[in-house]
C-alpha positions in Angstrom: 127.0 -178.6 50.4 129.2 -175.5 49.9 129.1 -172.3 51.9 128.8 -168.8 50.5 132.1 -167.1 50.4 130.6 -163.8 51.8 128.2 -164.8 54.5 128.8 -168.6 55.0 125.1 -169.5 54.2 125.0 -173.0 52.6 124.3 -172.7 48.8 123.6 -175.2 46.1 124.3 -174.6 42.3 121.4 -173.7 40.1 123.4 -175.1 37.2 126.7 -176.8 36.2 128.6 -176.2 33.0 130.4 -179.6 33.6 134.1 -179.7 33.1 135.8 -176.4 32.1 139.5 -175.6 31.5 141.4 -172.4 32.5 139.7 -169.7 30.3 143.0 -168.0 29.3 144.9 -171.3 29.1 145.8 -171.3 25.5 148.1 -174.2 24.9 150.5 -176.1 22.7 149.7 -179.7 21.4 152.3 -181.2 23.8 150.2 -179.8 26.7 146.9 -181.3 25.7 147.2 -184.4 27.8 148.0 -182.4 31.0 145.3 -179.8 30.6 143.6 -178.8 33.8 139.8 -179.1 34.1 137.4 -178.3 37.0 133.6 -178.6 37.4 132.2 -175.1 36.8 129.0 -174.8 38.8 127.3 -171.6 39.8 125.0 -170.8 42.6 123.0 -167.9 44.2 123.1 -167.1 47.9 119.6 -166.3 49.1 121.0 -164.5 52.3 123.5 -162.0 50.8 122.4 -162.2 47.1 125.9 -163.0 45.8 126.0 -165.2 42.7 129.2 -167.2 42.6 131.2 -170.2 41.4 130.9 -173.1 43.8 134.5 -174.0 43.2 137.3 -172.0 41.6 140.8 -173.1 40.5 143.9 -171.9 42.5 144.8 -168.4 41.6 148.2 -169.3 40.5 146.7 -171.5 37.7 144.8 -168.4 36.3 147.3 -165.5 36.9 150.9 -166.1 36.3 154.0 -165.2 34.2 152.4 -166.2 30.9 149.0 -164.6 31.3 147.4 -164.2 27.9 145.4 -161.0 28.2 146.6 -157.5 27.6 144.0 -154.7 28.0 145.6 -152.2 25.7 144.8 -154.4 22.6 141.4 -152.6 22.5 141.4 -149.0 21.4 137.8 -148.5 22.7 138.8 -149.8 26.2 141.6 -147.3 26.2 139.0 -144.5 25.6 136.8 -146.0 28.3 139.6 -146.0 30.9 140.6 -142.5 30.0 137.1 -141.3 30.7 137.2 -143.3 34.0 140.6 -141.7 35.0 139.3 -138.2 34.0 136.3 -138.7 36.3 138.5 -139.6 39.2 140.9 -136.8 38.6 138.2 -134.2 38.2 136.0 -135.2 41.2 137.9 -137.3 43.7 141.5 -136.3 44.2 142.9 -133.9 46.8 144.5 -130.8 45.4 147.9 -131.5 47.1 149.8 -134.7 46.4 147.0 -137.1 45.7 147.6 -140.9 45.5 145.7 -143.4 43.4 145.9 -147.2 43.7 144.5 -149.7 41.1 143.9 -153.4 41.6 144.5 -155.6 38.7 146.1 -152.8 36.7 147.1 -155.1 33.8 149.5 -153.4 31.4 148.6 -149.9 32.7 145.8 -149.1 30.4 144.2 -146.8 33.1 147.2 -146.0 35.3 149.0 -144.4 32.3 146.6 -141.4 32.5 147.5 -140.7 36.1 151.2 -141.1 35.3 151.0 -138.7 32.4 149.6 -136.0 34.7 152.3 -136.5 37.3 149.9 -138.0 39.9 151.3 -140.4 42.4 150.0 -143.9 41.5 150.5 -147.6 42.1 149.2 -150.5 40.1 148.8 -153.9 41.7 149.1 -156.7 39.1 149.5 -160.4 39.9 150.6 -161.6 36.5 154.3 -161.0 36.1 154.5 -160.7 32.4 151.7 -158.1 32.3 153.1 -156.1 35.3 156.4 -155.9 33.4 154.7 -154.5 30.4 153.3 -151.7 32.6 156.6 -151.0 34.2 158.2 -150.7 30.7 155.8 -147.8 30.1 157.0 -146.1 33.3 154.0 -147.0 35.4 154.6 -147.8 39.0 153.5 -151.4 39.4 153.9 -154.0 42.1 153.5 -157.6 41.1 151.3 -159.3 43.7 147.8 -160.2 44.9 146.0 -157.4 46.8 144.8 -158.3 50.3 144.8 -156.7 53.8 148.5 -157.4 54.3 149.6 -155.8 51.0 147.2 -152.9 51.7 149.0 -152.3 55.0 152.4 -152.3 53.3 151.3 -149.9 50.6 149.9 -147.5 53.2 153.1 -147.6 55.2 155.2 -146.9 52.2 153.0 -144.4 50.4 150.3 -143.1 52.8 146.6 -143.6 52.3 144.9 -143.3 48.9 142.5 -140.7 47.7 141.0 -143.3 45.3 141.3 -147.1 45.0 140.2 -148.3 41.6 139.5 -151.6 39.9 138.1 -152.6 36.5 137.0 -156.2 35.7 139.1 -157.4 38.7 137.0 -157.6 41.9 134.8 -160.4 40.4 138.0 -162.5 40.1 138.9 -162.5 43.8 137.4 -165.2 46.1 138.9 -163.8 49.4 137.0 -160.5 49.2 136.8 -160.0 52.9 140.6 -159.5 53.1 140.5 -157.2 50.1 137.7 -155.0 51.5 139.4 -154.9 54.9 142.6 -153.8 53.0 140.5 -151.0 51.3 139.3 -149.7 54.7 142.9 -149.5 55.9 144.3 -148.0 52.7 141.5 -145.4 52.0 141.7 -141.9 53.3 138.7 -140.8 55.5 137.3 -138.8 52.6 138.5 -141.1 49.8 136.5 -143.2 47.3 136.6 -146.8 46.0 135.5 -147.2 42.5 135.3 -150.5 40.7 133.3 -151.9 37.8 132.6 -155.4 36.7 130.0 -157.3 34.5 126.6 -156.6 36.0 124.4 -159.5 37.2 121.3 -157.9 36.0 122.5 -157.5 32.4 124.0 -161.0 32.5 120.6 -162.5 33.4 118.5 -160.3 31.2 120.7 -160.8 28.0 121.8 -164.5 28.7 125.5 -163.4 28.9 126.5 -166.8 30.2 130.0 -166.5 28.7 130.7 -164.1 31.5 130.8 -167.1 33.7 134.3 -168.7 33.7 137.0 -169.6 36.0 138.3 -166.1 36.7 134.8 -164.7 37.4 134.1 -166.2 40.8 131.5 -163.5 41.6 128.7 -161.9 39.6 127.8 -158.6 41.4 124.6 -156.7 42.0 124.1 -153.5 44.0 122.5 -155.7 46.7 125.5 -158.0 47.1 128.1 -155.3 46.9 126.2 -153.2 49.5 126.0 -156.2 51.9 129.8 -157.1 51.6 131.1 -153.6 52.1 128.7 -152.7 55.0 130.4 -155.6 56.9 133.6 -153.6 56.9 132.3 -150.2 57.7 132.1 -149.0 54.1 129.1 -147.8 52.2 127.8 -148.0 48.6 127.2 -144.3 47.7 126.6 -144.4 43.9 126.2 -146.8 41.0 126.9 -146.0 37.3 125.7 -148.4 34.6 128.4 -149.0 31.9 128.0 -150.5 28.4 131.3 -152.4 28.5 131.3 -156.2 28.3 127.7 -156.4 27.3 126.6 -154.5 30.4 128.7 -153.6 33.5 128.2 -151.6 36.7 130.6 -149.1 38.3 130.2 -149.0 42.0 131.3 -146.1 44.2 132.0 -146.7 47.9 133.3 -144.7 50.8 133.7 -144.9 54.6 130.3 -145.0 56.1 128.8 -141.5 56.5 131.6 -139.9 54.6 129.6 -139.2 51.4 126.1 -138.4 50.4 124.4 -141.6 49.1 123.0 -141.0 45.6 119.4 -141.7 44.8 120.7 -144.0 42.1 121.6 -146.6 44.7 118.0 -147.0 45.9 116.7 -147.0 42.3 119.1 -149.7 41.3 118.2 -151.8 44.3 114.5 -151.4 43.4 115.2 -152.5 39.8 117.0 -155.6 41.1 113.9 -156.5 43.0 111.8 -156.0 39.8 114.1 -158.3 38.0 113.8 -160.9 40.7 117.6 -161.2 41.3 116.7 -162.3 44.9 114.5 -165.2 43.7 115.6 -168.8 42.9 113.0 -168.9 40.0 115.0 -166.2 38.2 118.1 -168.4 38.1 116.1 -171.5 37.1 114.9 -169.4 34.1 118.4 -168.2 33.4 119.6 -171.8 33.2 116.8 -172.6 30.7 117.8 -169.6 28.6 121.4 -170.7 28.6 120.4 -174.2 27.3 118.3 -172.7 24.6 121.1 -170.3 23.4 123.6 -173.2 23.3 121.1 -175.4 21.2 120.5 -172.6 18.8 124.1 -171.8 18.3 125.1 -175.4 17.7 122.2 -175.9 15.3 123.2 -172.9 13.3 126.9 -173.8 13.0 125.9 -177.4 12.1 123.6 -176.2 9.3 126.3 -173.9 7.9 128.7 -176.8 7.8 126.2 -179.0 5.9 126.0 -176.2 3.4 129.8 -176.2 3.0 130.3 -172.8 4.5 133.5 -171.8 6.3 133.2 -170.4 9.8 136.1 -168.8 11.6 136.1 -167.5 15.2 137.0 -163.9 15.7 139.0 -163.0 18.8 140.4 -165.7 21.2 138.7 -164.3 24.3 138.4 -165.7 27.8 134.6 -165.8 27.3 134.9 -167.9 24.2 136.2 -170.8 26.4 132.8 -171.1 28.1 131.0 -170.9 24.8 133.2 -173.5 23.0 133.3 -176.0 25.9 129.7 -175.8 26.9 128.4 -176.0 23.3 131.0 -178.5 22.3 132.4 -176.3 19.5 135.6 -177.8 18.0 137.5 -177.2 14.8 134.9 -179.4 13.1 132.5 -176.4 13.3 134.8 -173.4 13.6 137.9 -173.8 11.4 140.2 -171.6 13.5 140.1 -168.5 15.7 141.7 -165.3 14.5 143.4 -163.2 17.1 145.9 -160.3 17.1 147.6 -161.2 20.5 151.0 -162.7 19.7 151.1 -164.9 22.8 147.9 -166.7 21.7 148.9 -167.2 18.0 150.1 -170.7 17.2 148.4 -172.1 20.2 145.1 -173.9 20.7 141.9 -172.8 22.5 141.4 -174.3 26.0 139.5 -177.5 26.2 138.2 -177.8 22.6 141.7 -177.2 20.9 140.7 -175.0 18.1 143.8 -173.5 16.4 144.5 -169.8 17.1 145.9 -168.1 14.0 147.3 -164.6 13.3 144.9 -162.0 12.0 146.8 -162.1 8.7 145.3 -165.4 8.0 141.8 -163.9 8.3 142.7 -161.2 6.0 144.4 -163.4 3.4 141.3 -165.6 2.9 138.1 -164.4 4.3 135.7 -167.0 5.6 131.9 -167.0 4.8 131.1 -166.4 8.4 132.9 -165.0 11.5 131.7 -166.1 14.9 132.2 -162.9 17.0 133.5 -164.0 20.4 134.4 -160.4 21.1 130.8 -159.2 20.8 131.4 -156.6 23.5 133.7 -154.8 21.0 131.3 -155.2 18.1 131.2 -151.5 17.1 135.1 -151.4 17.0 135.3 -154.7 15.1 132.6 -153.8 12.5 134.3 -150.5 11.8 137.6 -152.3 11.2 136.2 -155.2 9.1 134.3 -153.3 6.4 136.3 -155.1 3.7 135.3 -158.5 5.1 131.6 -157.5 4.9 132.0 -155.9 1.4 133.4 -159.2 0.3 130.2 -160.9 1.5 131.3 -162.0 4.9 128.7 -162.3 7.6 128.8 -162.2 11.4 127.4 -164.7 13.8 126.5 -163.4 17.3 124.9 -165.1 20.2 124.2 -162.1 22.5 121.5 -161.4 23.4 120.2 -163.9 20.8 121.8 -166.2 18.3 121.6 -164.6 14.8 123.4 -163.7 11.6 124.2 -160.1 11.0 
C-alpha cells in the first residue's frame, strides 16, 4: 500500500488505467520497441483530500530537452495569460522595483507581459528546449526544477518576490512540500502566490478523465490546497474559477494572517462538501462514468468505420494519450492526428502509434469527422475551421458527453 505524498496516510487506488506511456512522448518508429510504460493508477486520500497518481515516472522522462509542448501555440491562452498578468500587475506588485517569479514558465507566454512593462521577472522552466525559446524572446529564464534549494538561490540573487505564479504546473510536481517551503522563503511578507490548475470538482462532474496522465500527479481542490499550504505557514485567501482546460481553479495564497480571506474560500469548500469530494463513493461513481464514456466513444468510432467514414484526430495533445490508450484507439479507428506543432509532426502518438501529420494534410483532404482532442480550445478551433464544417465535416467530442457536433 502506498502513502499519500502530502500527509503520509496509506491510500489505495479507486481505479487503474493500466499501462500508460509518457503523455508527451511522441516518437519515431525506431523507438517503438523501447517505449516506456507505467501503471497509471489514481487514488484519493481521505485524510488531506488530495487526489493523486499512485506512481509517477521520473521527472527527467517527462521534462527534458525535447519536450513537445509550447504554450504560445494557442492564441486564446495568450489572451488568458495576459489577463492573469494584468491582474497581478494591477493588484499585487509593490510600486518600487517589484519582482515576479513563475514556475514552469514554458516559452514565456505569461512572463512576456512583465518583460514588456520592464518589471523584474524570472521564469523557472525545467525543459531545456522550451526555456531556450523563452530566452530567445528576451525573457529571463533559468532552466531547472523549482524546490526549496533553488528558491533560496533565487532569493539570494534577486531578493524576495512580490508574486510567485504558476499555471498548469503545480499539479505536475510530486515533491510539493519542498516547493511550498521554497515559496515561504522566496515570498515577501505581503506578497502573494497565485497558481491555477485543472480543478478536481470539474474533472469529476464532467468526467474529464483525460486530465489524468503522467504529468498530472495531483488533482487539486480548495480543501487539499488549503491543507498543504497550512503546513508551511501559508494560507489560502482566495479562489477564482477559470474556464480553461474544461474547468480550472486559480488559488491565491499568502503568509498566514497577511491578507484578508475572501468569502469565496468558504463557499468553495462548502461546494466541495456538496459534491462529495471527500467521499470514496464519489470516486467509485467517477470510475463508472469513465468506463461509460470510454465504451460510448469506442462504439461511435467503430460504427463510423463500419459506415466507411474517415475520422482524423485534431490536435496531438497530452490529454489525447490517456484517451487513446485507455480506449484502445489506434490508426484503425483514427486515420491520423493533425497538429500544428513541428516537433510532433512526422512522429507517432504515445502508446497507440497513430501517425501525427502536419495541419496542411487536414486542409488538403478533409475527413468526414474530426475527433477533437483539444476540446478545451473548442471555440478557437471552431472559429478557425469554418471551411471544414461548410464542407460537411463534423466534430466528435467526448466532454462532458460523447456526441457529434
